[in-house]
C-alpha positions in Angstrom: 0.0 0.0 0.0 1.2 3.5 -0.8 1.8 5.9 2.0 0.5 8.9 0.1 -2.1 9.1 -2.7 -4.0 11.8 -4.6 -7.7 11.4 -5.5 -8.5 13.1 -8.9 -12.3 13.1 -8.2 -12.3 15.3 -5.2 -8.8 16.7 -5.6 -7.5 15.8 -2.1 -4.3 14.2 -1.0 -4.5 11.3 1.5 -1.9 9.9 3.9 -2.0 6.3 5.1 -2.3 5.9 8.9 -2.3 2.2 9.7 -4.9 0.6 7.5 -6.8 3.7 6.5 -6.2 6.8 4.4 -7.0 10.1 6.0 -7.3 13.3 3.9 -4.7 16.0 4.3 -6.8 18.9 5.5 -5.5 22.2 6.6 -7.2 25.3 7.9 -7.0 28.1 5.3 -5.0 31.0 6.6 -6.5 33.4 4.0 -8.0 36.5 5.5 -11.0 37.1 3.4 -13.3 40.2 3.9 -16.6 39.6 5.7 -19.6 38.4 3.6 -22.6 40.6 3.0 -26.3 39.6 3.0 -26.3 37.7 -0.3 -23.0 35.9 0.4 -24.4 34.6 3.7 -27.7 33.6 2.0 -25.7 31.7 -0.6 -23.7 29.9 2.0 -26.8 28.8 3.9 -28.4 27.6 0.6 -25.3 25.6 -0.4 -24.9 24.1 3.1 -28.5 23.0 3.3 -29.2 21.9 -0.3 -25.8 20.9 -1.7 -23.9 19.4 1.2 -21.3 17.6 -0.9 -20.5 20.6 -3.1 -20.4 22.8 0.0 -17.9 20.6 1.8 -15.7 20.1 -1.3 -15.5 23.9 -1.8 -14.8 24.3 1.8 -12.0 21.7 1.7 -10.5 23.1 -1.5 -10.6 26.7 -0.2 -12.9 27.8 -3.0 -16.0 28.4 -0.9 -15.2 31.9 0.4 -14.1 33.4 -3.0 -17.3 32.0 -4.5 -19.4 33.5 -1.8 -17.7 36.9 -2.1 -18.2 36.8 -5.9 -21.9 36.0 -5.5 -22.3 38.7 -2.9 -20.6 41.3 -5.0 -22.5 40.3 -8.2 -25.8 40.4 -6.3 -25.2 43.8 -4.8 -24.2 45.3 -8.2 -27.3 43.8 -9.8 -29.7 45.2 -7.2 -28.1 48.6 -7.5 -28.3 48.6 -11.3 -31.9 47.3 -11.4 -33.1 49.9 -8.8 -31.4 52.7 -10.8 -33.0 51.5 -14.0 -36.4 51.1 -12.5 -36.3 54.6 -10.9 -35.2 56.1 -14.2 -38.0 54.3 -16.1 -40.6 55.5 -13.6 -39.3 59.1 -13.9 -38.1 59.5 -10.3 -36.0 62.6 -9.9 -34.3 64.5 -7.2 -36.9 67.2 -7.5 -39.6 64.6 -6.8 -37.6 63.5 -3.8 -37.7 67.0 -2.4 -41.4 67.7 -3.2 -43.1 64.3 -2.5 -40.7 62.4 -0.2 -43.2 59.7 0.9 -44.1 58.7 -2.6 -40.5 58.7 -3.7 -39.5 56.4 -0.7 -42.4 54.1 -1.3 -41.5 53.7 -5.0 -37.8 53.1 -4.2 -38.7 50.5 -1.6 -40.9 48.7 -4.1 -38.1 48.8 -6.7 -35.6 47.5 -4.2 -37.9 44.6 -3.1 -38.5 43.6 -6.7 -34.8 43.7 -7.6 -33.9 41.7 -4.5 -36.5 39.0 -5.3 -35.1 38.7 -8.8 -31.5 38.5 -7.6 -32.3 36.0 -4.9 -34.0 33.7 -7.4 -31.5 34.1 -10.3 -28.2 34.5 -8.5 -28.2 33.4 -4.9 -30.6 30.4 -5.1 -29.5 29.2 -8.6 
């Protein structure tokens, strides 16, 4: 029996300890920035629905970069969509100063609609 093997399927190295092979796992020392709302939601979604993929990404140190990418992409999409919807509805700074409650209500509706779309298409996809 070999003392050291590499598994192509899960891309992990194993060392023989007695009669069994144990994976060579090490805690990542990368200091990643904290996750935002969408990154955390993606993490929960993967952990609950795709346990094997979640654990492989965690072991291969690809989970956090993936979550950061999803978080950034989702934030950018929400901002872009809200801006486009406000422009299409004709919301202006003048309206903000004259009819604040209507402006706030419309912006909240736009943000909610954009977040629903992003959650469905990016976070939970």
